[in-house]
N, CA, C and O atoms as a DFTB+ gen file, in Angstrom:
756 C
 N C O
     1  1      55.299     127.843      64.380
     2  2      54.310     127.589      64.306
     3  2      53.855     126.005      64.339
     4  3      52.804     125.462      64.680
     5  1      55.436     125.370      63.701
     6  2      54.854     123.858      63.724
     7  2      55.474     123.357      65.177
     8  3      55.196     122.199      65.486
     9  1      56.132     123.975      65.920
    10  2      56.277     123.395      67.336
    11  2      54.952     123.736      68.034
    12  3      54.447     122.882      68.763
    13  1      54.291     125.053      67.844
    14  2      53.224     124.896      68.520
    15  2      51.896     124.234      68.139
    16  3      50.921     123.912      68.818
    17  1      52.065     124.173      67.347
    18  2      51.071     122.878      66.779
    19  2      51.033     121.702      67.279
    20  3      50.029     121.103      67.665
    21  1      52.663     121.163      67.289
    22  2      52.940     120.323      67.995
    23  2      52.696     120.060      69.557
    24  3      52.407     119.006      70.123
    25  1      52.841     120.964      69.925
    26  2      52.906     121.264      71.613
    27  2      50.983     121.221      71.596
    28  3      50.522     120.305      72.276
    29  1      50.138     121.960      71.017
    30  2      48.923     121.719      70.893
    31  2      48.115     120.570      70.618
    32  3      47.007     120.359      71.111
    33  1      48.860     119.673      69.627
    34  2      48.394     117.924      69.792
    35  2      48.765     117.486      71.117
    36  3      48.024     117.435      72.098
    37  1      49.679     117.252      71.064
    38  2      50.923     116.638      72.539
    39  2      49.629     117.104      73.935
    40  3      49.747     116.238      74.801
    41  1      48.896     117.794      74.212
    42  2      48.232     118.913      75.007
    43  2      46.887     117.938      74.553
    44  3      46.498     117.020      75.274
    45  1      46.316     118.247      73.390
    46  2      44.908     117.626      73.465
    47  2      44.942     116.263      73.451
    48  3      43.823     115.856      73.765
    49  1      45.807     115.230      73.204
    50  2      45.878     113.683      73.432
    51  2      46.069     113.806      75.057
    52  3      45.185     113.418      75.821
    53  1      47.008     114.244      75.411
    54  2      47.014     114.004      77.240
    55  2      45.811     114.436      77.456
    56  3      45.295     113.683      78.282
    57  1      44.970     115.406      77.084
    58  2      43.809     115.782      78.033
    59  2      42.599     114.540      77.354
    60  3      42.157     113.860      78.280
    61  1      42.243     114.296      76.522
    62  2      41.223     113.770      75.803
    63  2      41.414     112.290      75.404
    64  3      40.773     111.617      74.597
    65  1      42.845     111.844      76.466
    66  2      42.889     110.429      76.504
    67  2      43.286     109.851      74.571
    68  3      43.163     108.680      74.212
    69  1      43.508     110.409      74.115
    70  2      43.933     109.654      72.958
    71  2      45.076     109.417      72.463
    72  3      46.003     110.183      72.201
    73  1      44.937     107.995      72.314
    74  2      46.231     107.351      72.178
    75  2      47.365     108.119      71.333
    76  3      47.092     108.834      70.370
    77  1      48.702     107.882      71.818
    78  2      49.867     108.915      70.932
    79  2      51.134     108.357      71.590
    80  3      51.052     107.951      72.749
    81  1      52.273     108.310      70.947
    82  2      53.266     107.955      71.392
    83  2      53.604     108.536      72.238
    84  3      53.914     107.737      73.121
    85  1      53.839     110.089      72.734
    86  2      54.722     110.448      73.635
    87  2      56.149     110.683      73.283
    88  3      56.859     109.928      72.618
    89  1      56.566     112.117      73.947
    90  2      57.807     112.735      73.610
    91  2      59.413     111.794      73.338
    92  3      60.354     111.927      72.557
    93  1      59.118     110.966      74.298
    94  2      59.936     109.934      74.733
    95  2      60.060     108.932      73.241
    96  3      61.085     108.983      72.562
    97  1      58.884     108.043      72.857
    98  2      59.120     107.452      71.728
    99  2      59.020     108.221      70.353
   100  3      59.498     107.740      69.325
   101  1      58.272     109.633      70.393
   102  2      58.397     110.460      69.085
   103  2      59.670     110.674      68.837
   104  3      60.042     110.402      67.696
   105  1      60.523     111.126      69.659
   106  2      61.586     111.308      69.611
   107  2      62.621     110.104      68.692
   108  3      63.575     110.219      67.922
   109  1      62.176     109.444      69.012
   110  2      62.768     107.560      68.239
   111  2      62.457     107.916      66.721
   112  3      63.180     108.256      65.784
   113  1      61.284     107.733      66.835
   114  2      60.042     107.618      65.410
   115  2      61.200     108.933      64.559
   116  3      61.934     108.456      63.693
   117  1      61.289     110.022      64.741
   118  2      61.617     111.249      64.527
   119  2      63.555     110.900      63.614
   120  3      64.107     111.290      62.585
   121  1      63.905     110.025      64.724
   122  2      65.286     110.045      64.663
   123  2      65.381     108.674      63.472
   124  3      66.229     108.633      62.580
   125  1      64.237     107.531      63.718
   126  2      64.699     106.368      62.550
   127  2      64.108     106.812      61.205
   128  3      64.110     106.133      60.178
   129  1      63.568     108.128      61.361
   130  2      62.758     108.561      59.879
   131  2      64.242     109.226      59.094
   132  3      64.628     109.050      57.938
   133  1      64.899     110.074      60.260
   134  2      66.071     111.105      59.772
   135  2      66.786     110.306      58.904
   136  3      67.337     110.611      57.846
   137  1      66.689     108.928      59.649
   138  2      68.396     107.550      59.428
   139  2      67.959     107.268      58.296
   140  3      68.588     107.713      57.336
   141  1      66.636     106.368      58.030
   142  2      65.879     105.867      56.663
   143  2      65.818     107.146      55.620
   144  3      66.176     106.979      54.454
   145  1      65.513     107.984      55.923
   146  2      65.690     108.842      54.706
   147  2      64.785     108.294      53.495
   148  3      65.139     107.954      52.366
   149  1      63.513     108.313      54.077
   150  2      62.595     107.591      52.990
   151  2      61.748     108.549      52.024
   152  3      61.481     109.737      52.202
   153  1      61.511     107.988      51.303
   154  2      60.917     108.520      50.141
   155  2      59.262     108.756      50.026
   156  3      58.586     109.656      49.527
   157  1      58.950     107.571      50.697
   158  2      57.525     107.025      51.092
   159  2      57.169     106.544      52.327
   160  3      57.487     105.360      52.217
   161  1      56.679     106.694      53.527
   162  2      56.351     106.410      54.764
   163  2      54.830     106.048      54.801
   164  3      53.999     106.938      54.621
   165  1      54.536     105.036      54.981
   166  2      52.987     104.583      55.262
   167  2      52.829     104.252      56.592
   168  3      53.376     103.357      57.236
   169  1      51.630     105.473      57.090
   170  2      51.805     105.185      58.817
   171  2      50.194     104.554      58.829
   172  3      49.418     105.195      58.120
   173  1      49.583     103.317      59.590
   174  2      49.007     102.878      59.831
   175  2      48.291     103.362      61.012
   176  3      48.455     102.323      61.651
   177  1      47.602     104.135      61.845
   178  2      46.576     104.920      62.542
   179  2      47.267     106.411      62.951
   180  3      48.120     106.714      63.785
   181  1      46.650     107.034      62.168
   182  2      47.133     108.547      62.459
   183  2      46.288     108.849      63.793
   184  3      46.814     109.793      64.382
   185  1      45.421     108.478      64.307
   186  2      44.864     109.136      65.489
   187  2      44.558     111.050      65.154
   188  3      43.661     111.301      64.349
   189  1      45.149     111.976      65.646
   190  2      45.050     113.115      65.517
   191  2      46.218     113.749      64.805
   192  3      46.156     114.968      64.646
   193  1      47.060     113.233      64.444
   194  2      48.714     113.570      63.596
   195  2      49.797     113.650      64.603
   196  3      50.849     114.135      64.185
   197  1      49.760     113.277      65.841
   198  2      50.823     113.260      66.599
   199  2      52.152     112.884      65.930
   200  3      53.248     113.416      65.756
   201  1      51.586     111.788      65.650
   202  2      53.262     111.025      65.057
   203  2      53.414     111.173      64.058
   204  3      54.568     110.912      63.717
   205  1      52.482     111.651      62.936
   206  2      52.594     111.951      61.668
   207  2      53.355     113.543      61.578
   208  3      54.086     113.776      60.615
   209  1      53.125     114.617      62.660
   210  2      53.639     115.418      62.733
   211  2      55.558     115.287      62.985
   212  3      56.497     115.954      62.552
   213  1      55.456     114.043      63.924
   214  2      56.840     114.057      64.202
   215  2      57.720     113.732      62.816
   216  3      58.764     114.310      62.513
   217  1      57.002     112.581      61.972
   218  2      57.853     112.258      60.851
   219  2      58.310     113.429      59.739
   220  3      59.373     113.622      59.149
   221  1      56.832     114.221      59.723
   222  2      56.875     115.107      58.867
   223  2      57.725     116.253      58.755
   224  3      58.048     116.872      57.742
   225  1      58.139     116.502      60.341
   226  2      59.179     117.510      60.890
   227  2      60.546     116.993      59.900
   228  3      61.122     117.857      59.241
   229  1      60.949     115.768      59.847
   230  2      61.847     115.131      59.397
   231  2      62.086     115.264      57.629
   232  3      63.082     115.529      56.956
   233  1      60.766     114.964      57.302
   234  2      60.824     115.105      55.719
   235  2      61.379     116.307      55.627
   236  3      62.525     116.603      55.288
   237  1      60.289     117.135      56.027
   238  2      60.148     118.739      55.412
   239  2      61.773     119.319      55.814
   240  3      62.206     120.196      55.067
   241  1      62.633     118.876      56.913
   242  2      63.743     119.519      57.418
   243  2      64.653     118.820      55.836
   244  3      65.316     119.536      55.086
   245  1      64.451     117.335      55.649
   246  2      65.226     116.963      54.840
   247  2      65.213     117.111      53.116
   248  3      65.971     116.757      52.213
   249  1      63.698     117.959      53.216
   250  2      63.231     118.301      51.651
   251  2      63.112     117.261      50.341
   252  3      63.198     117.299      49.114
   253  1      62.849     116.282      51.453
   254  2      61.769     115.112      50.666
   255  2      61.583     114.300      51.171
   256  3      62.050     114.068      52.286
   257  1      60.473     113.215      50.243
   258  2      59.671     112.605      51.152
   259  2      58.159     112.982      51.428
   260  3      57.800     114.158      51.474
   261  1      57.033     111.598      51.665
   262  2      56.140     112.119      51.875
   263  2      55.018     111.334      52.557
   264  3      55.319     110.155      52.368
   265  1      54.043     111.378      53.152
   266  2      53.207     110.411      53.815
   267  2      51.891     109.913      53.768
   268  3      50.994     110.726      53.990
   269  1      51.629     108.897      53.556
   270  2      50.331     108.250      53.247
   271  2      50.015     107.866      54.758
   272  3      50.534     106.888      55.296
   273  1      49.099     108.740      55.415
   274  2      48.991     108.132      56.596
   275  2      46.941     107.513      56.587
   276  3      46.125     108.132      55.904
   277  1      46.619     106.560      57.257
   278  2      45.526     105.725      57.335
   279  2      44.857     105.834      58.840
   280  3      45.482     105.444      59.826
   281  1      43.578     106.376      58.928
   282  2      43.165     106.558      59.835
   283  2      41.785     105.842      59.630
   284  3      41.247     106.093      58.552
   285  1      41.113     104.987      60.485
   286  2      39.556     104.650      60.586
   287  2      38.993     105.306      61.179
   288  3      37.906     104.971      60.709
   289  1      38.697     106.179      62.023
   290  2      38.040     107.335      62.202
   291  2      37.761     108.307      61.687
   292  3      38.636     109.164      61.812
   293  1      36.509     108.746      60.875
   294  2      36.698     109.559      59.946
   295  2      36.867     111.429      60.720
   296  3      37.475     112.302      60.101
   297  1      36.274     111.662      61.951
   298  2      36.535     112.885      62.597
   299  2      38.035     112.885      63.297
   300  3      38.531     114.011      63.271
   301  1      38.671     112.118      63.769
   302  2      40.109     111.925      64.178
   303  2      41.215     112.453      63.125
   304  3      42.236     113.127      63.260
   305  1      40.493     111.784      61.886
   306  2      41.359     112.088      60.586
   307  2      41.370     113.775      60.260
   308  3      42.299     114.570      60.405
   309  1      40.173     113.976      59.834
   310  2      39.723     115.435      59.756
   311  2      40.720     116.370      60.652
   312  3      41.430     117.276      60.216
   313  1      40.590     115.873      62.200
   314  2      41.820     116.898      63.169
   315  2      42.926     117.013      62.864
   316  3      43.684     117.955      63.096
   317  1      43.177     115.742      62.129
   318  2      44.693     115.288      62.051
   319  2      45.021     116.160      60.386
   320  3      46.145     116.604      60.151
   321  1      44.096     116.265      59.569
   322  2      44.145     117.318      58.492
   323  2      44.686     118.423      58.428
   324  3      45.589     118.875      57.724
   325  1      43.650     119.098      59.748
   326  2      44.030     120.235      59.959
   327  2      44.976     120.306      60.626
   328  3      45.564     121.361      60.388
   329  1      45.599     119.551      61.581
   330  2      46.666     119.811      62.323
   331  2      48.132     120.084      61.536
   332  3      49.106     120.722      61.936
   333  1      47.925     119.364      60.267
   334  2      48.805     119.032      59.405
   335  2      48.980     120.477      58.599
   336  3      50.084     120.982      58.399
   337  1      47.967     120.950      58.252
   338  2      47.332     122.585      57.627
   339  2      48.290     123.370      58.164
   340  3      49.242     123.942      57.632
   341  1      47.748     123.307      59.813
   342  2      48.362     124.529      60.367
   343  2      49.814     124.640      61.019
   344  3      50.378     125.643      61.454
   345  1      50.299     123.188      60.955
   346  2      52.189     123.308      61.066
   347  2      52.502     123.389      59.655
   348  3      53.728     123.411      59.545
   349  1      51.922     123.444      58.516
   350  2      52.625     123.983      56.940
   351  2      53.059     122.614      56.478
   352  3      54.076     122.600      55.785
   353  1      52.440     121.391      56.750
   354  2      53.328     120.522      56.026
   355  2      52.220     119.316      55.403
   356  3      52.431     118.162      55.031
   357  1      50.769     120.252      55.481
   358  2      49.830     119.357      54.597
   359  2      50.115     118.794      53.176
   360  3      49.639     117.744      52.747
   361  1      50.934     119.606      52.516
   362  2      51.491     119.280      51.150
   363  2      52.157     117.936      50.937
   364  3      52.092     117.292      49.890
   365  1      52.949     117.497      52.285
   366  2      53.612     115.662      52.155
   367  2      52.897     114.864      52.683
   368  3      53.383     113.897      53.268
   369  1      51.466     115.084      52.604
   370  2      51.226     114.106      53.652
   371  2      49.358     113.760      52.685
   372  3      48.489     114.617      52.527
   373  1      49.300     112.636      52.336
   374  2      48.328     111.728      51.562
   375  2      47.440     111.320      53.316
   376  3      48.044     110.640      54.145
   377  1      46.271     111.767      53.549
   378  2      45.616     111.331      54.491
   379  2      44.432     110.287      53.836
   380  3      43.785     110.780      52.912
   381  1      44.159     109.164      54.155
   382  2      42.951     108.207      53.733
   383  2      42.320     107.806      55.022
   384  3      42.997     107.489      56.000
   385  1      40.676     107.825      55.014
   386  2      40.088     107.214      55.750
   387  2      39.577     105.820      55.469
   388  3      39.220     105.493      54.337
   389  1      39.550     105.188      56.266
   390  2      39.137     103.877      56.152
   391  2      40.034     102.475      56.912
   392  3      40.967     102.634      57.699
   393  1      39.536     101.221      56.497
   394  2      40.006     100.217      57.339
   395  2      41.424      99.971      56.864
   396  3      41.576      99.532      55.723
   397  1      42.446     100.205      57.612
   398  2      43.744      99.946      57.025
   399  2      44.280      98.908      55.747
   400  3      44.855      99.117      54.679
   401  1      43.908      98.008      56.263
   402  2      43.694      96.735      54.811
   403  2      43.348      96.771      53.854
   404  3      43.922      96.175      52.943
   405  1      41.966      97.688      53.638
   406  2      41.752      97.746      52.440
   407  2      42.503      98.709      51.637
   408  3      42.816      98.516      50.462
   409  1      42.915     100.256      52.647
   410  2      43.253     100.922      52.094
   411  2      44.905     100.636      51.629
   412  3      45.223     101.313      50.652
   413  1      45.833      99.879      52.089
   414  2      46.774      99.271      51.972
   415  2      46.778      98.903      50.288
   416  3      47.565      99.086      49.360
   417  1      45.522      98.320      50.445
   418  2      45.547      97.301      48.853
   419  2      45.485      97.998      47.678
   420  3      45.571      97.459      46.575
   421  1      45.292      99.552      47.921
   422  2      45.501     100.452      47.128
   423  2      46.726     101.307      46.898
   424  3      46.663     102.349      46.247
   425  1      47.423     101.022      47.238
   426  2      48.871     101.511      47.274
   427  2      49.999     100.575      46.304
   428  3      50.478      99.450      46.444
   429  1      50.131     101.504      45.403
   430  2      50.831     100.296      43.954
   431  2      52.356     101.367      43.738
   432  3      52.682     101.670      42.590
   433  1      52.992     101.747      44.655
   434  2      53.967     102.652      44.421
   435  2      55.015     101.933      46.066
   436  3      54.439     101.586      47.097
   437  1      56.765     101.869      45.848
   438  2      56.836     101.392      46.944
   439  2      57.146     102.508      48.030
   440  3      57.213     103.738      48.015
   441  1      57.330     101.359      49.123
   442  2      57.429     102.033      50.087
   443  2      58.214     101.908      51.087
   444  3      57.936     100.921      51.767
   445  1      59.000     102.452      51.417
   446  2      60.729     102.414      52.293
   447  2      60.633     102.943      53.639
   448  3      61.612     103.399      54.229
   449  1      59.185     102.877      54.254
   450  2      59.327     103.626      55.604
   451  2      57.730     103.133      56.188
   452  3      56.727     103.790      55.911
   453  1      57.685     101.691      57.157
   454  2      56.301     101.557      57.561
   455  2      56.082     101.670      58.865
   456  3      56.807     101.154      59.716
   457  1      54.773     102.551      59.173
   458  2      54.829     102.842      60.607
   459  2      53.571     101.812      60.913
   460  3      52.856     101.519      59.954
   461  1      53.241     101.191      62.355
   462  2      52.249     100.400      62.170
   463  2      52.163     100.698      64.006
   464  3      52.835     100.301      64.958
   465  1      50.803     101.723      63.833
   466  2      50.535     102.314      65.039
   467  2      48.964     102.348      65.373
   468  3      48.365     103.253      65.955
   469  1      48.442     101.152      64.870
   470  2      46.936     101.005      64.722
   471  2      46.226     100.125      65.672
   472  3      46.763     100.050      66.777
   473  1      45.256      99.510      65.518
   474  2      44.724      97.784      66.724
   475  2      45.724      96.842      66.695
   476  3      45.876      96.141      65.695
   477  1      46.407      96.741      67.641
   478  2      47.160      95.606      68.072
   479  2      47.025      94.412      66.984
   480  3      47.935      94.296      66.163
   481  1      45.966      93.553      66.947
   482  2      45.678      92.495      65.874
   483  2      46.143      92.876      64.967
   484  3      46.931      91.989      64.639
   485  1      46.231      94.023      63.949
   486  2      45.713      93.955      62.518
   487  2      47.183      94.411      62.344
   488  3      47.333      94.809      61.189
   489  1      48.244      94.492      63.021
   490  2      49.566      94.642      62.568
   491  2      49.681      93.747      61.808
   492  3      49.633      94.076      60.623
   493  1      49.868      92.338      62.102
   494  2      50.583      91.509      60.958
   495  2      49.348      91.443      59.683
   496  3      49.835      91.409      58.553
   497  1      47.795      91.421      59.752
   498  2      47.447      91.416      58.729
   499  2      47.907      92.711      57.920
   500  3      48.172      92.386      56.763
   501  1      48.066      93.911      58.126
   502  2      48.335      95.105      57.719
   503  2      49.826      94.702      57.346
   504  3      49.961      95.010      56.162
   505  1      50.872      94.213      57.773
   506  2      51.944      93.747      57.154
   507  2      51.533      92.864      55.849
   508  3      51.681      93.386      54.744
   509  1      51.042      91.597      55.943
   510  2      51.269      90.914      54.860
   511  2      50.581      91.600      53.788
   512  3      51.015      91.234      52.696
   513  1      49.539      92.582      53.701
   514  2      48.898      93.232      52.562
   515  2      49.614      94.061      52.173
   516  3      49.150      94.362      51.073
   517  1      50.644      94.770      52.392
   518  2      51.555      95.985      52.137
   519  2      53.128      95.103      51.425
   520  3      53.786      95.521      50.472
   521  1      53.356      94.052      52.088
   522  2      54.489      93.485      51.820
   523  2      55.685      93.486      51.094
   524  3      56.905      93.437      51.247
   525  1      54.418      93.599      49.850
   526  2      54.778      93.474      48.343
   527  2      55.524      95.102      47.847
   528  3      55.990      95.403      46.748
   529  1      55.469      95.530      48.486
   530  2      55.229      97.149      47.978
   531  2      56.400      97.656      48.681
   532  3      57.054      98.557      48.156
   533  1      56.916      96.916      50.417
   534  2      57.809      97.216      50.522
   535  2      59.542      97.126      49.689
   536  3      59.881      96.143      49.029
   537  1      60.252      98.087      49.863
   538  2      61.781      98.219      49.781
   539  2      62.539      97.483      49.899
   540  3      62.381      96.969      51.006
   541  1      63.340      97.069      49.403
   542  2      64.718      96.315      49.818
   543  2      65.883      96.989      49.925
   544  3      66.391      97.364      48.868
   545  1      66.472      97.254      51.015
   546  2      65.438      97.266      52.364
   547  2      64.393      98.556      52.838
   548  3      64.347      99.731      52.475
   549  1      63.530      97.718      53.881
   550  2      62.810      98.658      54.186
   551  2      62.200      98.979      55.486
   552  3      61.306      98.232      55.884
   553  1      62.581     100.053      56.255
   554  2      62.344     100.231      57.598
   555  2      60.887      99.830      58.222
   556  3      59.796     100.250      57.835
   557  1      61.122      98.985      59.201
   558  2      59.487      98.708      59.616
   559  2      59.453      98.785      61.443
   560  3      59.932      97.999      62.260
   561  1      58.649     100.122      61.653
   562  2      58.939     100.115      63.096
   563  2      56.983     100.203      63.562
   564  3      56.167     100.766      62.833
   565  1      56.653      99.573      64.772
   566  2      55.821      98.641      65.434
   567  2      55.516      99.609      66.674
   568  3      56.488      99.463      67.416
   569  1      54.872     100.278      67.097
   570  2      54.253     100.686      68.467
   571  2      54.361     100.169      69.266
   572  3      55.368      99.466      69.178
   573  1      53.633     100.010      70.553
   574  2      52.732      99.351      71.320
   575  2      53.783      98.323      71.356
   576  3      53.570      98.172      72.558
   577  1      54.537      97.647      71.170
   578  2      54.978      95.972      71.305
   579  2      55.125      95.717      72.719
   580  3      55.308      94.560      73.099
   581  1      55.055      96.814      73.657
   582  2      55.400      96.115      75.303
   583  2      53.774      95.759      75.626
   584  3      53.368      94.625      75.879
   585  1      52.795      97.181      75.552
   586  2      51.498      96.697      76.390
   587  2      50.719      96.135      75.247
   588  3      49.568      95.825      75.553
   589  1      51.059      95.929      74.011
   590  2      50.384      94.979      73.078
   591  2      51.090      93.857      72.483
   592  3      50.712      93.607      71.339
   593  1      52.066      93.067      72.969
   594  2      52.649      92.129      72.783
   595  2      51.735      90.293      72.209
   596  3      51.984      89.425      71.373
   597  1      50.702      90.517      73.228
   598  2      49.959      89.183      73.209
   599  2      49.186      89.477      72.105
   600  3      49.191      88.657      71.187
   601  1      48.363      90.723      71.984
   602  2      47.501      90.799      70.455
   603  2      48.555      90.675      69.302
   604  3      48.316      90.000      68.301
   605  1      49.642      91.302      69.468
   606  2      50.404      91.289      68.027
   607  2      51.577      90.317      67.985
   608  3      52.524      90.395      67.203
   609  1      51.345      89.128      69.194
   610  2      52.017      87.592      69.005
   611  2      52.505      87.304      67.265
   612  3      53.649      87.112      66.851
   613  1      51.321      87.350      66.532
   614  2      51.595      86.910      64.882
   615  2      52.598      87.576      64.463
   616  3      53.535      86.931      63.992
   617  1      52.677      88.964      64.513
   618  2      53.288      90.200      64.044
   619  2      54.693      89.887      64.420
   620  3      55.453      89.403      63.581
   621  1      55.106      90.157      65.725
   622  2      56.518      89.667      66.801
   623  2      57.067      88.765      65.966
   624  3      58.034      88.929      65.223
   625  1      56.200      87.509      66.170
   626  2      56.826      86.284      65.910
   627  2      57.385      86.470      64.414
   628  3      58.465      85.980      64.083
   629  1      56.808      87.000      63.781
   630  2      56.842      86.637      61.880
   631  2      58.264      87.647      62.023
   632  3      59.248      87.337      61.352
   633  1      58.296      88.395      62.579
   634  2      59.641      90.033      62.181
   635  2      60.437      89.467      62.847
   636  3      61.589      89.549      62.420
   637  1      60.243      88.707      64.067
   638  2      61.998      88.442      64.868
   639  2      62.398      87.185      64.395
   640  3      63.529      86.709      64.496
   641  1      61.157      86.536      63.737
   642  2      62.057      85.240      62.924
   643  2      62.590      85.590      61.556
   644  3      63.697      85.126      61.282
   645  1      62.043      86.260      60.745
   646  2      62.329      86.690      59.248
   647  2      63.314      87.564      59.510
   648  3      64.408      87.048      59.278
   649  1      63.408      88.972      60.001
   650  2      64.145      89.846      59.738
   651  2      65.342      90.220      60.840
   652  3      65.775      89.476      61.720
   653  1      65.713      91.454      60.569
   654  2      66.473      91.710      61.621
   655  2      65.846      93.087      62.489
   656  3      65.801      94.230      62.034
   657  1      65.359      92.631      63.917
   658  2      64.814      93.186      64.498
   659  2      65.531      93.108      66.072
   660  3      66.356      92.430      66.683
   661  1      64.693      94.197      66.266
   662  2      65.508      94.894      67.772
   663  2      64.053      95.533      68.451
   664  3      63.104      96.006      67.825
   665  1      64.224      95.364      70.153
   666  2      63.346      95.999      70.595
   667  2      63.521      97.018      71.319
   668  3      64.396      96.800      72.157
   669  1      63.176      97.830      71.366
   670  2      63.586      99.626      71.946
   671  2      62.816      99.803      73.261
   672  3      61.676     100.034      72.857
   673  1      62.790      99.821      74.189
   674  2      62.119      99.896      75.720
   675  2      62.286     101.640      75.454
   676  3      63.060     102.296      74.757
   677  1      61.022     102.049      76.484
   678  2      60.935     103.586      76.925
   679  2      60.484     103.720      78.104
   680  3      59.586     102.907      78.326
   681  1      60.764     104.532      79.136
   682  2      59.979     104.723      80.257
   683  2      59.205     106.337      79.454
   684  3      59.730     107.110      78.653
   685  1      58.328     106.359      79.845
   686  2      57.352     107.095      79.335
   687  2      56.409     108.003      79.979
   688  3      56.126     107.562      81.093
   689  1      55.749     109.213      79.686
   690  2      55.561     109.726      80.753
   691  2      53.951     110.328      79.927
   692  3      53.674     111.338      79.280
   693  1      53.185     109.141      80.354
   694  2      51.370     109.250      79.694
   695  2      50.742     108.729      80.843
   696  3      51.175     107.816      81.546
   697  1      49.518     109.470      81.016
   698  2      48.508     109.302      82.082
   699  2      48.287     107.846      82.101
   700  3      48.136     107.275      83.181
   701  1      48.258     107.211      81.001
   702  2      48.025     105.124      80.411
   703  2      48.826     104.572      80.501
   704  3      48.707     103.347      80.534
   705  1      50.072     105.185      80.592
   706  2      50.995     103.940      80.371
   707  2      52.449     104.639      80.408
   708  3      52.785     105.434      79.531
   709  1      53.359     104.253      81.581
   710  2      54.732     104.451      81.892
   711  2      55.581     103.694      81.513
   712  3      56.664     104.074      81.958
   713  1      55.716     102.426      80.658
   714  2      56.448     101.989      80.471
   715  2      56.386     101.464      78.963
   716  3      55.454     100.662      78.912
   717  1      56.948     101.577      77.820
   718  2      56.435     100.522      76.622
   719  2      57.253     100.023      75.582
   720  3      58.209      99.507      76.161
   721  1      57.414      99.882      74.222
   722  2      58.580      99.387      73.476
   723  2      58.267      99.466      72.149
   724  3      57.175      98.995      71.829
   725  1      59.188     100.109      71.007
   726  2      58.703      99.961      69.581
   727  2      59.964      98.801      68.919
   728  3      61.190      98.762      69.027
   729  1      58.908      97.899      68.183
   730  2      59.895      97.500      67.535
   731  2      60.502      97.694      66.209
   732  3      59.746      97.333      65.307
   733  1      61.366      98.044      65.910
   734  2      62.019      98.249      64.641
   735  2      62.884      96.864      63.983
   736  3      63.602      96.102      64.630
   737  1      62.601      96.803      62.621
   738  2      62.633      95.552      61.931
   739  2      63.321      96.004      60.567
   740  3      62.982      97.118      60.167
   741  1      64.097      95.405      59.918
   742  2      64.563      95.938      58.818
   743  2      64.254      94.753      57.934
   744  3      64.761      93.632      57.970
   745  1      63.019      95.380      56.877
   746  2      62.635      94.062      56.322
   747  2      63.623      94.115      54.569
   748  3      63.769      95.035      53.764
   749  1      64.187      92.472      54.570
   750  2      64.490      92.230      53.066
   751  2      64.024      91.127      52.823
   752  3      63.339      90.383      53.525
   753  1      64.419      91.017      51.762
   754  2      63.564      89.958      50.449
   755  2      64.591      89.072      50.552
   756  3      64.599      88.053      49.861
């Protein structure tokens, strides 16, 4: 059932032009989660749950960990919740609706994996808000650093200057973009 839900969500994203990673970057995200073995992932930008499903697949397979996912669009957040339920992983997700910067202020537990996939100009403010909760070390992934580099220049400048940081480029097969990148940073105090 999980794979069927994932395929349906991917199709819906393509048909309705809902922003998503696409399978190339999603596989990389899943592998990053598998490698990090996080107890708590925080995701900024749920949309309808595509990337969340990829992360949750790894957590379920590992038998530990959970996700707090944040989406500003209530309708999309509800769709994501339904997709998580249908895929059998709803028990591993705390889905929150609202402005990521405000919701991040309410997280008072250690975060060992942060996935930024919301408005590009919001990456650095979100990072700053949650930074005190990041474990030492923590894995931080930022999507769209190819197509959104100008709008997130403050974020990219910060992580590339202060942390071990790598840009991973992908040729992707999405109707709206054919090449993009993910920035992987290892946060250390």
